[in-house]
Predicted model as a PDB file, atoms N, CA, C, CB and O in Angstrom, pLDDT in the B-factor column:
MODEL        1                                                                  
ATOM      1  N   UNK A   1     184.959  50.224  84.338  1.00 50.00           N  
ATOM      2  CA  UNK A   1     184.197  51.383  83.899  1.00 50.00           C  
ATOM      3  C   UNK A   1     184.348  52.712  84.794  1.00 50.00           C  
ATOM      4  CB  UNK A   1     182.739  50.964  83.858  1.00 50.00           C  
ATOM      5  O   UNK A   1     184.216  52.719  86.017  1.00 50.00           O  
ATOM      6  N   UNK A   2     184.631  53.787  84.034  1.00 55.00           N  
ATOM      7  CA  UNK A   2     184.635  55.122  84.591  1.00 55.00           C  
ATOM      8  C   UNK A   2     183.336  55.787  84.985  1.00 55.00           C  
ATOM      9  CB  UNK A   2     185.248  55.943  83.683  1.00 55.00           C  
ATOM     10  O   UNK A   2     182.392  55.782  84.196  1.00 55.00           O  
ATOM     11  N   UNK A   3     183.267  56.241  85.925  1.00 53.00           N  
ATOM     12  CA  UNK A   3     181.837  56.986  86.306  1.00 53.00           C  
ATOM     13  C   UNK A   3     182.228  58.503  86.023  1.00 53.00           C  
ATOM     14  CB  UNK A   3     181.271  56.739  88.108  1.00 53.00           C  
ATOM     15  O   UNK A   3     183.352  58.965  86.221  1.00 53.00           O  
ATOM     16  N   UNK A   4     181.249  59.134  85.581  1.00 56.00           N  
ATOM     17  CA  UNK A   4     181.371  60.634  85.301  1.00 56.00           C  
ATOM     18  C   UNK A   4     181.687  61.336  86.576  1.00 56.00           C  
ATOM     19  CB  UNK A   4     180.040  61.249  84.678  1.00 56.00           C  
ATOM     20  O   UNK A   4     181.383  60.808  87.646  1.00 56.00           O  
ATOM     21  N   UNK A   5     182.281  62.500  86.526  1.00 56.00           N  
ATOM     22  CA  UNK A   5     182.569  63.271  87.868  1.00 56.00           C  
ATOM     23  C   UNK A   5     181.228  63.944  88.167  1.00 56.00           C  
ATOM     24  CB  UNK A   5     183.849  64.445  87.753  1.00 56.00           C  
ATOM     25  O   UNK A   5     180.814  64.921  87.543  1.00 56.00           O  
ATOM     26  N   UNK A   6     180.665  63.418  89.043  1.00 53.00           N  
ATOM     27  CA  UNK A   6     179.296  64.041  89.438  1.00 53.00           C  
ATOM     28  C   UNK A   6     179.443  65.179  90.520  1.00 53.00           C  
ATOM     29  CB  UNK A   6     178.307  62.883  90.040  1.00 53.00           C  
ATOM     30  O   UNK A   6     180.080  64.990  91.557  1.00 53.00           O  
ATOM     31  N   UNK A   7     178.919  66.183  90.268  1.00 54.00           N  
ATOM     32  CA  UNK A   7     178.868  67.357  91.346  1.00 54.00           C  
ATOM     33  C   UNK A   7     177.639  67.278  92.052  1.00 54.00           C  
ATOM     34  CB  UNK A   7     178.972  68.818  90.734  1.00 54.00           C  
ATOM     35  O   UNK A   7     176.566  67.066  91.487  1.00 54.00           O  
ATOM     36  N   UNK A   8     177.788  67.462  93.416  1.00 51.00           N  
ATOM     37  CA  UNK A   8     176.504  67.560  94.175  1.00 51.00           C  
ATOM     38  C   UNK A   8     175.582  68.739  93.707  1.00 51.00           C  
ATOM     39  CB  UNK A   8     176.822  67.735  95.689  1.00 51.00           C  
ATOM     40  O   UNK A   8     176.000  69.854  93.395  1.00 51.00           O  
ATOM     41  N   UNK A   9     174.180  68.315  93.699  1.00 55.00           N  
ATOM     42  CA  UNK A   9     173.379  69.667  93.360  1.00 55.00           C  
ATOM     43  C   UNK A   9     173.298  70.399  94.314  1.00 55.00           C  
ATOM     44  CB  UNK A   9     172.072  69.579  92.930  1.00 55.00           C  
ATOM     45  O   UNK A   9     173.394  69.848  95.411  1.00 55.00           O  
ATOM     46  N   UNK A  10     173.115  71.733  94.285  1.00 58.00           N  
ATOM     47  CA  UNK A  10     173.065  72.754  95.128  1.00 58.00           C  
ATOM     48  C   UNK A  10     171.778  73.534  94.804  1.00 58.00           C  
ATOM     49  CB  UNK A  10     174.309  73.554  95.038  1.00 58.00           C  
ATOM     50  O   UNK A  10     171.352  73.711  93.663  1.00 58.00           O  
ATOM     51  N   UNK A  11     171.159  74.018  96.037  1.00 59.00           N  
ATOM     52  CA  UNK A  11     169.931  74.893  95.892  1.00 59.00           C  
ATOM     53  C   UNK A  11     170.359  76.034  95.278  1.00 59.00           C  
ATOM     54  CB  UNK A  11     169.218  75.248  97.176  1.00 59.00           C  
ATOM     55  O   UNK A  11     171.290  76.678  95.762  1.00 59.00           O  
ATOM     56  N   UNK A  12     169.716  76.424  94.116  1.00 72.00           N  
ATOM     57  CA  UNK A  12     170.025  77.696  93.352  1.00 72.00           C  
ATOM     58  C   UNK A  12     169.112  78.835  93.921  1.00 72.00           C  
ATOM     59  CB  UNK A  12     169.766  77.499  91.729  1.00 72.00           C  
ATOM     60  O   UNK A  12     169.569  79.947  94.185  1.00 72.00           O  
ATOM     61  N   UNK A  13     167.789  78.495  94.097  1.00 84.00           N  
ATOM     62  CA  UNK A  13     166.881  79.594  94.515  1.00 84.00           C  
ATOM     63  C   UNK A  13     165.737  78.851  95.406  1.00 84.00           C  
ATOM     64  CB  UNK A  13     166.233  80.428  93.145  1.00 84.00           C  
ATOM     65  O   UNK A  13     165.451  77.664  95.248  1.00 84.00           O  
ATOM     66  N   UNK A  14     165.112  79.718  96.378  1.00 90.00           N  
ATOM     67  CA  UNK A  14     164.022  79.201  97.276  1.00 90.00           C  
ATOM     68  C   UNK A  14     162.821  79.930  96.508  1.00 90.00           C  
ATOM     69  CB  UNK A  14     164.203  79.630  99.028  1.00 90.00           C  
ATOM     70  O   UNK A  14     163.023  80.993  95.919  1.00 90.00           O  
ATOM     71  N   UNK A  15     161.734  79.401  96.533  1.00 93.00           N  
ATOM     72  CA  UNK A  15     160.533  80.140  96.128  1.00 93.00           C  
ATOM     73  C   UNK A  15     159.395  79.987  97.154  1.00 93.00           C  
ATOM     74  CB  UNK A  15     160.059  79.656  94.745  1.00 93.00           C  
ATOM     75  O   UNK A  15     159.039  78.956  97.726  1.00 93.00           O  
ATOM     76  N   UNK A  16     158.862  81.337  97.272  1.00 94.00           N  
ATOM     77  CA  UNK A  16     157.734  81.466  98.172  1.00 94.00           C  
ATOM     78  C   UNK A  16     156.631  82.286  97.656  1.00 94.00           C  
ATOM     79  CB  UNK A  16     158.158  82.013  99.419  1.00 94.00           C  
ATOM     80  O   UNK A  16     156.826  83.262  96.930  1.00 94.00           O  
ATOM     81  N   UNK A  17     155.383  81.855  98.062  1.00 94.00           N  
ATOM     82  CA  UNK A  17     154.211  82.562  97.462  1.00 94.00           C  
ATOM     83  C   UNK A  17     154.094  83.940  98.271  1.00 94.00           C  
ATOM     84  CB  UNK A  17     152.793  81.625  97.577  1.00 94.00           C  
ATOM     85  O   UNK A  17     154.247  84.030  99.489  1.00 94.00           O  
ATOM     86  N   UNK A  18     153.799  85.004  97.399  1.00 94.00           N  
ATOM     87  CA  UNK A  18     153.469  86.312  98.202  1.00 94.00           C  
ATOM     88  C   UNK A  18     152.586  86.996  97.357  1.00 94.00           C  
ATOM     89  CB  UNK A  18     154.724  87.260  98.574  1.00 94.00           C  
ATOM     90  O   UNK A  18     152.858  87.208  96.175  1.00 94.00           O  
ATOM     91  N   UNK A  19     151.413  87.401  97.960  1.00 92.00           N  
ATOM     92  CA  UNK A  19     150.422  88.287  97.246  1.00 92.00           C  
ATOM     93  C   UNK A  19     150.036  87.822  95.922  1.00 92.00           C  
ATOM     94  CB  UNK A  19     150.945  89.647  97.088  1.00 92.00           C  
ATOM     95  O   UNK A  19     149.913  88.587  94.965  1.00 92.00           O  
ATOM     96  N   UNK A  20     149.848  86.591  95.869  1.00 93.00           N  
ATOM     97  CA  UNK A  20     149.199  86.153  94.565  1.00 93.00           C  
ATOM     98  C   UNK A  20     150.148  85.391  93.484  1.00 93.00           C  
ATOM     99  CB  UNK A  20     148.621  87.446  93.878  1.00 93.00           C  
ATOM    100  O   UNK A  20     149.763  84.787  92.483  1.00 93.00           O  
ATOM    101  N   UNK A  21     151.514  85.573  93.946  1.00 95.00           N  
ATOM    102  CA  UNK A  21     152.380  84.789  92.771  1.00 95.00           C  
ATOM    103  C   UNK A  21     153.569  84.186  93.736  1.00 95.00           C  
ATOM    104  CB  UNK A  21     153.083  85.972  91.342  1.00 95.00           C  
ATOM    105  O   UNK A  21     153.780  84.589  94.880  1.00 95.00           O  
ATOM    106  N   UNK A  22     154.207  83.288  93.162  1.00 95.00           N  
ATOM    107  CA  UNK A  22     155.413  82.631  93.756  1.00 95.00           C  
ATOM    108  C   UNK A  22     156.796  83.518  93.364  1.00 95.00           C  
ATOM    109  CB  UNK A  22     155.507  81.025  93.153  1.00 95.00           C  
ATOM    110  O   UNK A  22     157.056  83.819  92.199  1.00 95.00           O  
ATOM    111  N   UNK A  23     157.542  83.844  94.378  1.00 96.00           N  
ATOM    112  CA  UNK A  23     158.700  84.613  94.010  1.00 96.00           C  
ATOM    113  C   UNK A  23     160.004  83.955  94.349  1.00 96.00           C  
ATOM    114  CB  UNK A  23     158.642  85.914  94.648  1.00 96.00           C  
ATOM    115  O   UNK A  23     160.107  83.135  95.261  1.00 96.00           O  
ATOM    116  N   UNK A  24     161.053  84.361  93.539  1.00 95.00           N  
ATOM    117  CA  UNK A  24     162.433  83.536  93.929  1.00 95.00           C  
ATOM    118  C   UNK A  24     163.168  84.307  94.974  1.00 95.00           C  
ATOM    119  CB  UNK A  24     163.497  83.324  92.612  1.00 95.00           C  
ATOM    120  O   UNK A  24     163.192  85.538  94.955  1.00 95.00           O  
ATOM    121  N   UNK A  25     163.798  83.557  95.930  1.00 94.00           N  
ATOM    122  CA  UNK A  25     164.689  84.195  96.895  1.00 94.00           C  
ATOM    123  C   UNK A  25     166.004  83.574  96.794  1.00 94.00           C  
ATOM    124  CB  UNK A  25     164.172  84.099  98.310  1.00 94.00           C  
ATOM    125  O   UNK A  25     166.189  82.434  96.367  1.00 94.00           O  
ATOM    126  N   UNK A  26     166.907  84.367  97.202  1.00 84.00           N  
ATOM    127  CA  UNK A  26     168.370  83.950  97.340  1.00 84.00           C  
ATOM    128  C   UNK A  26     168.447  82.858  98.332  1.00 84.00           C  
ATOM    129  CB  UNK A  26     169.313  85.143  97.793  1.00 84.00           C  
ATOM    130  O   UNK A  26     167.780  83.001  99.356  1.00 84.00           O  
ATOM    131  N   UNK A  27     169.166  81.779  98.185  1.00 78.00           N  
ATOM    132  CA  UNK A  27     169.385  80.763  99.120  1.00 78.00           C  
ATOM    133  C   UNK A  27     170.471  80.768 100.164  1.00 78.00           C  
ATOM    134  CB  UNK A  27     169.542  79.726  98.443  1.00 78.00           C  
ATOM    135  O   UNK A  27     171.087  79.809 100.629  1.00 78.00           O  
ATOM    136  N   UNK A  28     170.573  82.066 100.434  1.00 81.00           N  
ATOM    137  CA  UNK A  28     171.628  82.306 101.576  1.00 81.00           C  
ATOM    138  C   UNK A  28     171.307  81.783 102.725  1.00 81.00           C  
ATOM    139  CB  UNK A  28     171.890  83.645 101.880  1.00 81.00           C  
ATOM    140  O   UNK A  28     172.266  81.545 103.460  1.00 81.00           O  
ATOM    141  N   UNK A  29     170.063  81.475 103.198  1.00 83.00           N  
ATOM    142  CA  UNK A  29     169.639  80.617 104.285  1.00 83.00           C  
ATOM    143  C   UNK A  29     168.097  80.289 103.853  1.00 83.00           C  
ATOM    144  CB  UNK A  29     169.809  81.391 105.826  1.00 83.00           C  
ATOM    145  O   UNK A  29     167.467  80.782 102.917  1.00 83.00           O  
ATOM    146  N   UNK A  30     167.677  79.321 104.798  1.00 84.00           N  
ATOM    147  CA  UNK A  30     166.148  78.809 104.447  1.00 84.00           C  
ATOM    148  C   UNK A  30     165.190  79.984 104.736  1.00 84.00           C  
ATOM    149  CB  UNK A  30     165.644  77.430 105.423  1.00 84.00           C  
ATOM    150  O   UNK A  30     165.356  80.694 105.728  1.00 84.00           O  
ATOM    151  N   UNK A  31     164.227  80.172 103.892  1.00 89.00           N  
ATOM    152  CA  UNK A  31     163.278  81.259 104.276  1.00 89.00           C  
ATOM    153  C   UNK A  31     162.373  80.678 105.324  1.00 89.00           C  
ATOM    154  CB  UNK A  31     162.434  81.815 103.033  1.00 89.00           C  
ATOM    155  O   UNK A  31     161.761  79.637 105.086  1.00 89.00           O  
ATOM    156  N   UNK A  32     162.252  81.355 106.571  1.00 89.00           N  
ATOM    157  CA  UNK A  32     161.566  81.197 107.661  1.00 89.00           C  
ATOM    158  C   UNK A  32     160.366  82.168 107.949  1.00 89.00           C  
ATOM    159  CB  UNK A  32     162.469  81.229 108.623  1.00 89.00           C  
ATOM    160  O   UNK A  32     160.473  83.390 107.844  1.00 89.00           O  
ATOM    161  N   UNK A  33     159.269  81.551 108.304  1.00 91.00           N  
ATOM    162  CA  UNK A  33     158.206  82.504 108.771  1.00 91.00           C  
ATOM    163  C   UNK A  33     158.632  83.554 109.570  1.00 91.00           C  
ATOM    164  CB  UNK A  33     157.215  81.867 109.492  1.00 91.00           C  
ATOM    165  O   UNK A  33     159.446  83.366 110.473  1.00 91.00           O  
ATOM    166  N   UNK A  34     158.110  84.754 109.297  1.00 93.00           N  
ATOM    167  CA  UNK A  34     158.514  86.112 109.940  1.00 93.00           C  
ATOM    168  C   UNK A  34     159.671  86.781 109.440  1.00 93.00           C  
ATOM    169  CB  UNK A  34     158.765  85.971 111.332  1.00 93.00           C  
ATOM    170  O   UNK A  34     159.927  87.923 109.822  1.00 93.00           O  
ATOM    171  N   UNK A  35     160.444  86.135 108.564  1.00 92.00           N  
ATOM    172  CA  UNK A  35     161.597  86.953 107.982  1.00 92.00           C  
ATOM    173  C   UNK A  35     161.081  87.854 106.879  1.00 92.00           C  
ATOM    174  CB  UNK A  35     162.751  86.013 107.395  1.00 92.00           C  
ATOM    175  O   UNK A  35     160.036  87.604 106.278  1.00 92.00           O  
ATOM    176  N   UNK A  36     161.804  88.858 106.641  1.00 94.00           N  
ATOM    177  CA  UNK A  36     161.770  89.691 105.413  1.00 94.00           C  
ATOM    178  C   UNK A  36     162.876  89.515 104.522  1.00 94.00           C  
ATOM    179  CB  UNK A  36     161.713  91.069 105.732  1.00 94.00           C  
ATOM    180  O   UNK A  36     164.053  89.656 104.853  1.00 94.00           O  
ATOM    181  N   UNK A  37     162.432  89.175 103.286  1.00 94.00           N  
ATOM    182  CA  UNK A  37     163.530  88.563 102.392  1.00 94.00           C  
ATOM    183  C   UNK A  37     163.392  89.424 101.039  1.00 94.00           C  
ATOM    184  CB  UNK A  37     163.298  86.812 102.114  1.00 94.00           C  
ATOM    185  O   UNK A  37     162.282  89.820 100.684  1.00 94.00           O  
ATOM    186  N   UNK A  38     164.502  89.689 100.329  1.00 94.00           N  
ATOM    187  CA  UNK A  38     164.444  90.309  98.915  1.00 94.00           C  
ATOM    188  C   UNK A  38     164.142  89.239  97.958  1.00 94.00           C  
ATOM    189  CB  UNK A  38     165.801  91.023  98.484  1.00 94.00           C  
ATOM    190  O   UNK A  38     164.569  88.098  98.136  1.00 94.00           O  
ATOM    191  N   UNK A  39     163.425  89.563  96.955  1.00 95.00           N  
ATOM    192  CA  UNK A  39     163.014  88.623  95.953  1.00 95.00           C  
ATOM    193  C   UNK A  39     163.887  88.911  94.557  1.00 95.00           C  
ATOM    194  CB  UNK A  39     161.375  88.778  95.729  1.00 95.00           C  
ATOM    195  O   UNK A  39     164.370  90.032  94.400  1.00 95.00           O  
ATOM    196  N   UNK A  40     164.045  88.057  93.726  1.00 95.00           N  
ATOM    197  CA  UNK A  40     164.942  88.321  92.521  1.00 95.00           C  
ATOM    198  C   UNK A  40     164.230  89.382  91.726  1.00 95.00           C  
ATOM    199  CB  UNK A  40     165.213  86.982  91.602  1.00 95.00           C  
ATOM    200  O   UNK A  40     164.958  89.945  90.909  1.00 95.00           O  
ATOM    201  N   UNK A  41     162.963  89.795  91.772  1.00 96.00           N  
ATOM    202  CA  UNK A  41     162.322  90.876  91.113  1.00 96.00           C  
ATOM    203  C   UNK A  41     162.547  92.183  91.899  1.00 96.00           C  
ATOM    204  CB  UNK A  41     160.840  90.576  90.942  1.00 96.00           C  
ATOM    205  O   UNK A  41     162.044  93.213  91.450  1.00 96.00           O  
ATOM    206  N   UNK A  42     163.273  92.219  93.052  1.00 96.00           N  
ATOM    207  CA  UNK A  42     163.578  93.341  93.511  1.00 96.00           C  
ATOM    208  C   UNK A  42     162.508  93.747  94.672  1.00 96.00           C  
ATOM    209  CB  UNK A  42     163.680  94.251  92.371  1.00 96.00           C  
ATOM    210  O   UNK A  42     162.527  94.890  95.128  1.00 96.00           O  
ATOM    211  N   UNK A  43     161.749  92.959  95.048  1.00 95.00           N  
ATOM    212  CA  UNK A  43     160.574  93.282  96.171  1.00 95.00           C  
ATOM    213  C   UNK A  43     161.177  92.857  97.425  1.00 95.00           C  
ATOM    214  CB  UNK A  43     159.066  92.442  95.955  1.00 95.00           C  
ATOM    215  O   UNK A  43     162.188  92.155  97.445  1.00 95.00           O  
ATOM    216  N   UNK A  44     160.512  93.314  98.592  1.00 95.00           N  
ATOM    217  CA  UNK A  44     160.886  92.888  99.698  1.00 95.00           C  
ATOM    218  C   UNK A  44     159.749  92.229 100.356  1.00 95.00           C  
ATOM    219  CB  UNK A  44     161.453  93.879 100.397  1.00 95.00           C  
ATOM    220  O   UNK A  44     158.763  92.908 100.641  1.00 95.00           O  
ATOM    221  N   UNK A  45     159.792  90.870 100.648  1.00 95.00           N  
ATOM    222  CA  UNK A  45     158.405  90.227 101.278  1.00 95.00           C  
ATOM    223  C   UNK A  45     158.636  89.816 102.616  1.00 95.00           C  
ATOM    224  CB  UNK A  45     157.843  88.918 100.493  1.00 95.00           C  
ATOM    225  O   UNK A  45     159.752  89.733 103.130  1.00 95.00           O  
ATOM    226  N   UNK A  46     157.483  89.542 103.207  1.00 94.00           N  
ATOM    227  CA  UNK A  46     157.359  88.885 104.676  1.00 94.00           C  
ATOM    228  C   UNK A  46     157.060  87.359 104.260  1.00 94.00           C  
ATOM    229  CB  UNK A  46     155.985  89.622 105.739  1.00 94.00           C  
ATOM    230  O   UNK A  46     156.123  86.942 103.581  1.00 94.00           O  
ATOM    231  N   UNK A  47     158.159  86.610 104.880  1.00 93.00           N  
ATOM    232  CA  UNK A  47     157.670  85.130 104.604  1.00 93.00           C  
ATOM    233  C   UNK A  47     156.884  84.672 105.571  1.00 93.00           C  
ATOM    234  CB  UNK A  47     158.725  84.134 104.472  1.00 93.00           C  
ATOM    235  O   UNK A  47     157.095  84.898 106.763  1.00 93.00           O  
ATOM    236  N   UNK A  48     155.727  83.861 105.037  1.00 91.00           N  
ATOM    237  CA  UNK A  48     154.761  83.405 105.733  1.00 91.00           C  
ATOM    238  C   UNK A  48     154.507  81.950 105.437  1.00 91.00           C  
ATOM    239  CB  UNK A  48     153.681  84.203 105.538  1.00 91.00           C  
ATOM    240  O   UNK A  48     154.854  81.531 104.332  1.00 91.00           O  
ATOM    241  N   UNK A  49     153.911  81.093 106.342  1.00 90.00           N  
ATOM    242  CA  UNK A  49     153.576  79.806 106.073  1.00 90.00           C  
ATOM    243  C   UNK A  49     152.510  79.812 104.844  1.00 90.00           C  
ATOM    244  CB  UNK A  49     153.040  79.145 107.386  1.00 90.00           C  
ATOM    245  O   UNK A  49     151.437  80.412 104.916  1.00 90.00           O  
ATOM    246  N   UNK A  50     152.928  79.080 103.723  1.00 89.00           N  
ATOM    247  CA  UNK A  50     152.103  78.986 102.691  1.00 89.00           C  
ATOM    248  C   UNK A  50     151.185  77.918 102.788  1.00 89.00           C  
ATOM    249  CB  UNK A  50     152.777  78.912 101.589  1.00 89.00           C  
ATOM    250  O   UNK A  50     151.557  76.933 103.426  1.00 89.00           O  
ATOM    251  N   UNK A  51     150.027  77.916 102.266  1.00 91.00           N  
ATOM    252  CA  UNK A  51     148.942  77.027 102.049  1.00 91.00           C  
ATOM    253  C   UNK A  51     149.110  76.193 100.778  1.00 91.00           C  
ATOM    254  CB  UNK A  51     147.682  77.798 102.000  1.00 91.00           C  
ATOM    255  O   UNK A  51     149.802  76.539  99.820  1.00 91.00           O  
ATOM    256  N   UNK A  52     148.417  75.076 100.864  1.00 92.00           N  
ATOM    257  CA  UNK A  52     148.553  74.291  99.515  1.00 92.00           C  
ATOM    258  C   UNK A  52     147.927  75.303  98.366  1.00 92.00           C  
ATOM    259  CB  UNK A  52     147.647  72.714  99.576  1.00 92.00           C  
ATOM    260  O   UNK A  52     148.456  75.238  97.256  1.00 92.00           O  
ATOM    261  N   UNK A  53     147.065  76.040  98.514  1.00 92.00           N  
ATOM    262  CA  UNK A  53     146.347  76.979  97.452  1.00 92.00           C  
ATOM    263  C   UNK A  53     147.397  77.879  97.068  1.00 92.00           C  
ATOM    264  CB  UNK A  53     145.024  77.837  98.010  1.00 92.00           C  
ATOM    265  O   UNK A  53     147.609  78.155  95.887  1.00 92.00           O  
ATOM    266  N   UNK A  54     148.166  78.419  98.173  1.00 91.00           N  
ATOM    267  CA  UNK A  54     149.169  79.460  97.810  1.00 91.00           C  
ATOM    268  C   UNK A  54     150.281  78.915  96.802  1.00 91.00           C  
ATOM    269  CB  UNK A  54     149.863  79.991  99.142  1.00 91.00           C  
ATOM    270  O   UNK A  54     150.868  79.697  96.054  1.00 91.00           O  
ATOM    271  N   UNK A  55     150.533  77.632  96.808  1.00 91.00           N  
ATOM    272  CA  UNK A  55     151.665  77.278  95.883  1.00 91.00           C  
ATOM    273  C   UNK A  55     151.110  76.948  94.541  1.00 91.00           C  
ATOM    274  CB  UNK A  55     152.510  76.070  96.416  1.00 91.00           C  
ATOM    275  O   UNK A  55     151.831  76.587  93.611  1.00 91.00           O  
ATOM    276  N   UNK A  56     149.824  77.075  94.454  1.00 93.00           N  
ATOM    277  CA  UNK A  56     149.190  76.891  92.982  1.00 93.00           C  
ATOM    278  C   UNK A  56     149.108  78.389  92.134  1.00 93.00           C  
ATOM    279  CB  UNK A  56     147.497  76.220  93.167  1.00 93.00           C  
ATOM    280  O   UNK A  56     148.580  78.567  91.037  1.00 93.00           O  
ATOM    281  N   UNK A  57     149.760  79.344  92.945  1.00 93.00           N  
ATOM    282  CA  UNK A  57     149.838  80.621  92.195  1.00 93.00           C  
ATOM    283  C   UNK A  57     150.912  80.665  91.271  1.00 93.00           C  
ATOM    284  CB  UNK A  57     149.971  81.750  93.065  1.00 93.00           C  
ATOM    285  O   UNK A  57     151.940  80.001  91.401  1.00 93.00           O  
ATOM    286  N   UNK A  58     150.641  81.557  90.204  1.00 96.00           N  
ATOM    287  CA  UNK A  58     151.632  81.454  89.072  1.00 96.00           C  
ATOM    288  C   UNK A  58     152.854  82.185  89.543  1.00 96.00           C  
ATOM    289  CB  UNK A  58     151.081  82.080  87.680  1.00 96.00           C  
ATOM    290  O   UNK A  58     152.781  82.997  90.465  1.00 96.00           O  
ATOM    291  N   UNK A  59     153.971  81.911  88.929  1.00 96.00           N  
ATOM    292  CA  UNK A  59     155.322  82.287  89.246  1.00 96.00           C  
ATOM    293  C   UNK A  59     155.576  83.646  88.794  1.00 96.00           C  
ATOM    294  CB  UNK A  59     156.303  81.362  88.656  1.00 96.00           C  
ATOM    295  O   UNK A  59     155.263  83.925  87.636  1.00 96.00           O  
ATOM    296  N   UNK A  60     156.106  84.546  89.554  1.00 97.00           N  
ATOM    297  CA  UNK A  60     156.484  85.797  89.108  1.00 97.00           C  
ATOM    298  C   UNK A  60     157.269  85.743  87.837  1.00 97.00           C  
ATOM    299  CB  UNK A  60     157.214  86.461  90.126  1.00 97.00           C  
ATOM    300  O   UNK A  60     158.276  85.034  87.855  1.00 97.00           O  
ATOM    301  N   UNK A  61     156.955  86.409  86.687  1.00 97.00           N  
ATOM    302  CA  UNK A  61     157.619  86.247  85.645  1.00 97.00           C  
ATOM    303  C   UNK A  61     159.170  86.913  85.577  1.00 97.00           C  
ATOM    304  CB  UNK A  61     156.748  86.711  84.686  1.00 97.00           C  
ATOM    305  O   UNK A  61     160.077  86.490  84.860  1.00 97.00           O  
ATOM    306  N   UNK A  62     159.236  87.888  86.362  1.00 97.00           N  
ATOM    307  CA  UNK A  62     160.457  88.518  86.475  1.00 97.00           C  
ATOM    308  C   UNK A  62     161.555  87.705  87.294  1.00 97.00           C  
ATOM    309  CB  UNK A  62     160.203  89.827  87.078  1.00 97.00           C  
ATOM    310  O   UNK A  62     162.745  87.599  86.996  1.00 97.00           O  
ATOM    311  N   UNK A  63     160.897  87.154  88.391  1.00 96.00           N  
ATOM    312  CA  UNK A  63     161.899  86.324  89.285  1.00 96.00           C  
ATOM    313  C   UNK A  63     162.140  84.968  88.317  1.00 96.00           C  
ATOM    314  CB  UNK A  63     161.163  85.895  90.991  1.00 96.00           C  
ATOM    315  O   UNK A  63     163.247  84.429  88.350  1.00 96.00           O  
ATOM    316  N   UNK A  64     161.203  84.496  87.558  1.00 95.00           N  
ATOM    317  CA  UNK A  64     161.555  83.232  86.770  1.00 95.00           C  
ATOM    318  C   UNK A  64     162.643  83.759  85.780  1.00 95.00           C  
ATOM    319  CB  UNK A  64     160.195  82.526  85.948  1.00 95.00           C  
ATOM    320  O   UNK A  64     163.731  83.184  85.762  1.00 95.00           O  
ATOM    321  N   UNK A  65     162.420  84.774  84.993  1.00 95.00           N  
ATOM    322  CA  UNK A  65     163.589  85.143  84.181  1.00 95.00           C  
ATOM    323  C   UNK A  65     164.813  85.377  84.744  1.00 95.00           C  
ATOM    324  CB  UNK A  65     163.358  86.188  83.518  1.00 95.00           C  
ATOM    325  O   UNK A  65     165.849  84.990  84.203  1.00 95.00           O  
ATOM    326  N   UNK A  66     164.791  86.025  85.864  1.00 94.00           N  
ATOM    327  CA  UNK A  66     166.347  86.076  86.680  1.00 94.00           C  
ATOM    328  C   UNK A  66     166.807  85.052  86.992  1.00 94.00           C  
ATOM    329  CB  UNK A  66     166.486  86.722  87.916  1.00 94.00           C  
ATOM    330  O   UNK A  66     168.033  84.941  86.960  1.00 94.00           O  
ATOM    331  N   UNK A  67     166.006  83.970  87.395  1.00 92.00           N  
ATOM    332  CA  UNK A  67     166.638  82.721  87.913  1.00 92.00           C  
ATOM    333  C   UNK A  67     167.164  81.958  86.783  1.00 92.00           C  
ATOM    334  CB  UNK A  67     165.660  81.850  88.715  1.00 92.00           C  
ATOM    335  O   UNK A  67     168.230  81.357  86.919  1.00 92.00           O  
ATOM    336  N   UNK A  68     166.445  81.919  85.555  1.00 91.00           N  
ATOM    337  CA  UNK A  68     166.976  81.350  84.364  1.00 91.00           C  
ATOM    338  C   UNK A  68     168.135  81.947  83.945  1.00 91.00           C  
ATOM    339  CB  UNK A  68     166.098  81.379  83.346  1.00 91.00           C  
ATOM    340  O   UNK A  68     169.065  81.238  83.562  1.00 91.00           O  
ATOM    341  N   UNK A  69     168.235  83.313  83.961  1.00 91.00           N  
ATOM    342  CA  UNK A  69     169.547  83.985  83.525  1.00 91.00           C  
ATOM    343  C   UNK A  69     170.638  83.634  84.432  1.00 91.00           C  
ATOM    344  CB  UNK A  69     169.437  85.527  83.481  1.00 91.00           C  
ATOM    345  O   UNK A  69     171.760  83.405  83.982  1.00 91.00           O  
ATOM    346  N   UNK A  70     170.364  83.575  85.746  1.00 87.00           N  
ATOM    347  CA  UNK A  70     171.634  83.299  86.521  1.00 87.00           C  
ATOM    348  C   UNK A  70     171.969  82.037  86.542  1.00 87.00           C  
ATOM    349  CB  UNK A  70     171.608  83.689  87.829  1.00 87.00           C  
ATOM    350  O   UNK A  70     173.133  81.806  86.868  1.00 87.00           O  
ATOM    351  N   UNK A  71     171.128  80.937  86.230  1.00 84.00           N  
ATOM    352  CA  UNK A  71     171.393  79.603  86.117  1.00 84.00           C  
ATOM    353  C   UNK A  71     172.263  79.396  84.871  1.00 84.00           C  
ATOM    354  CB  UNK A  71     170.120  78.822  86.082  1.00 84.00           C  
ATOM    355  O   UNK A  71     173.252  78.668  84.963  1.00 84.00           O  
ATOM    356  N   UNK A  72     171.950  80.000  83.699  1.00 86.00           N  
ATOM    357  CA  UNK A  72     172.542  79.937  82.378  1.00 86.00           C  
ATOM    358  C   UNK A  72     173.873  80.492  82.576  1.00 86.00           C  
ATOM    359  CB  UNK A  72     171.739  80.695  81.282  1.00 86.00           C  
ATOM    360  O   UNK A  72     174.828  79.921  82.049  1.00 86.00           O  
ATOM    361  N   UNK A  73     174.060  81.637  83.339  1.00 85.00           N  
ATOM    362  CA  UNK A  73     175.293  82.332  83.543  1.00 85.00           C  
ATOM    363  C   UNK A  73     176.312  81.379  84.290  1.00 85.00           C  
ATOM    364  CB  UNK A  73     175.026  83.658  84.354  1.00 85.00           C  
ATOM    365  O   UNK A  73     177.502  81.228  84.011  1.00 85.00           O  
ATOM    366  N   UNK A  74     175.584  80.763  85.307  1.00 78.00           N  
ATOM    367  CA  UNK A  74     176.539  79.819  86.040  1.00 78.00           C  
ATOM    368  C   UNK A  74     177.061  78.689  85.288  1.00 78.00           C  
ATOM    369  CB  UNK A  74     175.903  79.254  87.204  1.00 78.00           C  
ATOM    370  O   UNK A  74     178.057  78.087  85.689  1.00 78.00           O  
ATOM    371  N   UNK A  75     176.356  78.313  84.055  1.00 68.00           N  
ATOM    372  CA  UNK A  75     176.772  77.240  83.190  1.00 68.00           C  
ATOM    373  C   UNK A  75     176.899  75.912  83.649  1.00 68.00           C  
ATOM    374  CB  UNK A  75     177.897  77.524  82.694  1.00 68.00           C  
ATOM    375  O   UNK A  75     177.258  75.024  82.876  1.00 68.00           O  
TER     376      UNK A  75                                                      
ENDMDL                                                                          
END                                                                             
């Protein structure tokens, strides 16, 4: 039996809560507290340690749309 050619999954985006919503970040490096990072919606955020409540915030619609568009383009 032949097995399908499986490609390892790679991280596409990291998500971090900031000011009431979760934003997508490029996966160039793990987001660490104290860093400033650019989001998929074009904001610059300061990465902080997120609480359990922070993770329940809504996802930024612009970041979500951009993440889906990039995923679909990568095919």
